[in-house]
N, C-alpha and C positions, 0 to 999 in steps of 0.2 A: 717166616711169619713174624709180625711185630710182637715183641714180648709182652706178657700179661702185665709186667710192671709198668709198661707205658700205657696200654689200652684200658686197664682196669685195676688200678692199684689196690682197691678195696678187697679184691678177691685173690691177690697174689701173695699176701702175707701168710705165713704158716706158724702154727704153734706146735709145741712138742707133743701134746696129748689131746685127743678128743676134739669135739666141736665146741666152739664158744662164740658168744656174741658180746662184743665190747661196746657199751653205750657211753659215748662221751657226752658230758652234760651239754644240753641244748644251748645254742647261742641265743640269748634272749634280748630283745629290744624292748626297753621299758621306760616309761616316764611316770612318776608317781608310785603309789603303793602297789603291792602284789594283789592279785585277784584270787578268789577262792577256787576257780577252775584251773587245773594245771595246763589246760590247752590254750589259754589266752593271757596275753600280757599287754597292758594298755600303752598305746603310743600317742593317743590324742583323746581329748575329752569333748563329748557332745553334751552341752549343758541342758539341752531340751529333752533328751531321752529319759533321764530319771523322772522328770515330771510326768511324761506320757505313761511310763510304766506304773508310777504310783497311782495314776487315775484308774488303771486296770485292776490293780490289787495293792492295797496299802503296804508300803514298805518294800515293794518289789524293785529290785535293781537289776542291771544287766548281769552282774555276777551271779545273783541268786537265780535268775532265769536260766542261765547256761548250766548251772549245777543241779537244777531240779530233777527229780525222778521223772521218767518219761510220761507216766500217766498223769501226774499232777501238772506237768508242763503243757501237755496236750490240752488240758482244760483251759489254760491261759491262752494258748494259741487260738483256740476256737472262738474266743471273744476279742481277739486282738485286731485292731484296724490294720489294713494293709500298709498304711504309712508308717506305723510303728514297726511292723515287720521289716520294711525297707530300712528304717533307721538302725535296727539291730544288725542287719546284714552289712550295712555300711560301716558301722562301728567295728564289727568283727574283722572286716577286710583290712582295717588299719593295723591289725595286730599280727604278730608273727612269732612263731617258735621254730628254731632250726635245730634239727637233731642229726647226729652223725653216728650211725651204727656200722660196725665192721662185722664181717662174718668170715671166719677162717677155719681151716681144717687140715689135718694130715691126710684125710681121705679126699678123693677126687670130688670137685664141685661140678655137678652136671646141670646145665641149663636146659630144662625140658620144654619150657614155653616162654614166650616173651611178647611184649607189645608196647607200643608207645602211647603215652597219655595225650589226650586232647581235652580242651576245655569245653564245657557245656553251659547252656543257658546264660550266656554272657560272662562266664567266669573263665579265668586262664588256668591251664594245667599243662605241665610238660614233664618230661623224664620218661623212664622206662620201668615197666613192671616185669619181673622175671619169676618163674616157678623154678626153684632150685632143689635138687636132691643132694643131700650130704650125708653119707653113710645111710642110716635107716630113717633119717628125718627129712621132712619137706618144709620148705619155707616159701612164702611170698616176699619178694624183696623189691623195694623201690630204689632206683639209682638216679642221681641227678634230678631228683623230684622237686617240684614246686607247684603249689596250687593256691589260688585265692583263698584266704582264710574265711571261715564261717563259724557260726555258733554250733558247737558240738558236731563236728564232722566225723563220719564213720567210714570204715572200710568194709566193703561187701564183695563177695564173689557171686556173680550172677550169670544167667543166660541172657545174652543180648541186652544187658542193662536193667533187667527186671528185678528190683530189690525185694519185691513181695515174695518171689519164689526163690530168692538167693539165700546165701548164708552170711550172717553178720560175723566178721572176724574180730574186730576190736575198734576202739576209738582211734582216730588218726593220731599218730604219735607227734607229728609236727607238720606244719604247712610247708616246710622246706627241708631237704636233706635226705640222705640215705637211711633207710629203715627196713626192719624185718618183722614178719608176722609168721608165727609158727602154724603150720597146717596139719600137724599130726592129729589124727582123730577126726579129720574132716574128709568128706568125699569130694575133694577139690577137682577131680577129673570130670565131674558132671557139668562144670561151669566153664564159660568161655570169655567172660568180661569182668575186669576189676572196676568197681565203681566207688568214687568218693562221694558220699551222700550226706546232705545236711538233714539230720534227724528231726529237729524241731519243725522245719517248714517243708519237708518232703521234696527237697531240690537236689538234683544231680549237679555236682560241681565239676566233675571230670570223670573220664573212663579210659581204660586201656583194653583193647581187644587182644586176647591172647592167641597166639598161633604156635603150633608145634615146631620145635627145633629139631631138625633131622640130624642126629649125631653122626650119621654116615657122611653127610656133606658139610658138616660144620667147618672143617679145615678149608674146604673150597670157598665157603661163604665168607669166612674171615679174611680170605685173600682177595676179596673184592672191596675196593675203596671207592668212595664217591663223595663229592662235595655237596653239602646241603646249603644251597644259596639262601634259603629263607630262614635257616636256623643258625648260621654262622658256625657250622661244624664240618668236620670230615667224618663220614660214617662208614659202618660195615654192616653186613646183613644180620649179624648176631645182636644188633642194637647197641654195639659199642659206639660211643660218640667221643670224638677228640675236639676239644674247644679250639676254635680258630677265630677268624675275623669277619668283618662285614663284606658282603657280596663275594663269597667264595666262588671261584669260577673253575679253574682247571686243576687237575691232580695227576701225579705220576708216581710210580713206585719202582724200586729196583727189583731184580729177578727173585730175590728171596722174600720180599715183602717186609724186610726189616727197616726200610727207609721209605718214607712217604713225603713228598713235596706237594704243596698246594698253594695257589695264588689267591690273595684277597685283593680284588680290584677296588674295594672300598677304602683300603688303607695303604695301598701301594706296598704290600708286604708279601714276602714268601714265608710260609709256615713250614717248618721242618719237624717231622716226627721221626726220631731215630731211636732204635731199641737200645742203644748204648748210652744214652744220656737224656736229659730233660728236653722239653720242647725248645726250639730255637726259632727266632723271628729275624728275618733279614730284610732291610729296606732295599727295594729295587726301583725300577723306573715307574713312570706314571701309568695307571690303569693296566697292570699286568694281567695277561690272559694265559696263553699256553706256557706250559713248563715241561721240559724233557730232561731226563737224566742221561748223561753220556754212557755208551755201552761199557766203558771201563770204570764207571762210577767215580771218576775223578772230579767231574764238574757237572753242572746243569746249566741249561739255557732257559731264560725267561723272556717271553715276548711282551714288550711294553707298548701297548697301543698308543698311549698318550705321548710317549717320548720318541717314538720312531726308532727304538733301539732294542737290542738283545742284551740283557744282563747276563754276564758270565759269572757263575757262582762256584767258588772253590768248595768242594764238599769235605775238605779237611779243616780248613780255617773258618768255614761258614761266612765267607766274605765275598762281596762282588769285586772281582779283579779287573773287569773291563766292561765298558759299554760299547757295543758294536753298532754303528749307524747303519741302518738298513733301508729306511724309507718310510712312507706314510702307512700308519695303522698296521703294523705287524701283528698277526693274530695267533698263529700256532706254528709248531716246529716239528720236524722229523729228522733224526740222524739216520744215515745209512748204517748198515749192519756192523761195520768196523769203526765207525765214528770219525771218518776223515772229512765227510761232507754233511752239512746241515741244510735242509730246505725250509724256507719260511714263507708263509702266505702273507702277502702285502695287500690288504683289502683296499687301502687308499690309492693303490697304483695299478691294480689289476695285473699283478705278476707274482712270480715266485722268486724270492731272493735265494741265491746260492752262497753259502759261507764255507770258506776254507777253514776247517776247525784247527788245523795245526798252527796257522798264522792268525786265527781269529779275525779274519777279514772277509767282507763281502766281495766276491770275485766276478759274479755274473748274475743274470736273471733270465727268466722265461716268461713271456707274456701269456696271460690267460684271462678270459673274461667269464663272468663279471662278478666282482666282490668275492675273490677266493677266500674260503673260510677255514675249513679243516682239510687235512691231507694224510695220506699214508702211502707206503711203498710196497711193491711186490717183494716177496722174500729174496729173490735173486738180485734185487736192486735195479732191474731193467726199466721198470715203469713206475711213474708217480701218478697217483690218483688224487684229484683235487675236486672237492665239492664246492660249487659256486652258488652263492645266494641269489645273485642277480639273474641268473639263467636257469636256476633250479635243475642243474645237471652235474654230472661228474665228468671232468675232463681227464682223459687218459693220455699221459705224456710219455713219449719215447725219450728216455734220458740220454741215449746216445746221440739222437738227432736233435734233442731239445725242442721238440715240436709236438703239438696235439695230434693224435692219430684217430681219436674218436671222442664223441660226447654222448653220454647216456642220460636220458631224461629220468628224473626222480621226483619225489614229492617236494612240497614247499619247505624251504629252509627257514632258519639257520640249520646246518647239517652237521651231524657227527658222522665219521666214517672209520671203518676198521676192515683191514684185510686179514684173513685168517693165516695162521703160521704156515699152513700147508699151501697157501696161495690159491686155493680153489674158489673161495667165496669173497665177495666184497659186500659188507653190510653198511647201509646208509640210512641214518635217521633224518627226520625233518620236523623241527620244532613248530613249523607253521602248519602242520597237518597232524594226522593220527596214524601215520604209516611208518613201518620199517621196510626199506627197499632191499631186495636180495638180488645181487648181480652175480652171474656166473663169470668167473675171471678168465676162463678160456675163450668163450664165445663173445664176452663183453656184452651180454644181453641181460636185460632185466627179466628175471624169471618169476618173481613173486613180490607182492606187497602185502605185508601183514598188518592188520589193524591191531594197534597196541594201546590206544588211548591218547588223550590230547596232549601234544607237546613233547614228543620224544626227542632227546638231544644226545646225552652221553651214551655211547654204545661200544661194547667190547665183547669179543669172544674169549672163552677160556683157552688155556694153552693148547689143548688137543682139538679145539674147534667143535666140541660136542654140544656146547651151550653158548647162547648169546644173551648178554645182559644189557638191558636198556633202561635208562633213567627217564621216567615219564614226569615231566615238570608240572603238567596240569593236574595230575591226580596224586602226586607225591608217592609214587610207587617205583619199585624196581620190577621189571618184567623179565622173566627167564624164558627163553625160547629154545625148544629142542631143535638142534640144527639138522637132524635127520628128517623129521616130519615137518619142520617149519611151522609148528604150532606152539602156542603159548603153554608152557608147562606149569608156571606158577606166577602169582602176583604177590608182592610183599610191600606193605606200607613201611616207609622208612623215615619220614620227616619231610620238612617243607623244601620243595624245589630241588630234587636230586638232579644236579646239572651235568657233571662230567664224571666219568668212570676210569678207573685204572685197575688192571689185573697183572700181577707179576708174570714175567716171561711172555708178555704180549706187548711189544714196543709200540 
């Protein structure tokens, strides 16, 4: 499992005694003099706003409006034209206060609930809200948080966003950065949604729906990694986010989960997250897609669609040591179990390239139609399963004969494909539909199609084959399927466009 020092440095520091919160002074962006409200710092001046406010009440300024008592301010709001309200909102949005609060303890820090922020009513909000238990105290914590600033924003715990029946926790400490709110003395268990609320104008700026974190499956959940193509992150089910690059596509991990590699097609970069050191970025070929770690973890292959090459990356020096020419539009890679052969889908040539790993050379190919996309192997290495976009099927290739022995129709692609470690099932997604296809590996027959939501792509079973995880690009969810019943067990919102998945010990 990747170390906490990599995935969440704010929670990994320990102090010698007790629980404490260190608040580092907010990073303030300011032009001109300070304001009376601690929440706002001016970055631009709107010359027309003071005159408009003075027309409502002599001597009224933006600063005085923000710092008014609620009852007095409400009297002003009641007679305020909508255009002036809009001007106040626009002015507040240009202001920012960044805060950085740490939270550490000798005691175990338990994450009981978590949820991802989303913007509301035309405002932007992002980051993660967590309910933490530390010793006998409870906290609401925001991590990697950012929201459009507004006049007098407040933090509420609510049921389904209803602030009238919720509880007011505090004024928002900052529009950006990690921050903590003590929950001791509140009945926080009654509520399911955190809301960032503009008190003067009654507007919801953002919210995070809280869901329970099952401590019994936390370790399993943290060992699922996925690219968030719309958020430029690599994510985990406990809402950990690793900053990455534009258009994140494929991801792979080693067997222990201590090393994660992910490709950024938008920056021609391989991102490396290693528990022993800081993040590493490696320039590879053009439009990198598939990435695979060699079984002995000495190297990794990256398929570069725009270059027609495989970048060979040394996992000690973190350098590309060779570019292997393979043909048009290589998309993804699969090593055999001992790592002597690598198979590569060539979408531009309708074939599978075969690479001799010892010599780092392409030695042969197998024709397959049409637009071969993703691929996987039977555990004994006898059969290669290739999902084809152009024919919406899975080609079963006998590797001894190097020929297709069967085609199995599936839902519309692009497709993800995964063969379970016991070799009994083949799971195939189809981003062009809402189905996960379940194939019996012995009979090579499609036995079920499971409705999962619009745009399933990344798909992986856990190591023992009891659960199947699917990234749903259209609904921004990870769906968990019980492999025995073939029914959906859980849905979890994870961020924008979960594209590809990796699970340790599932190559």
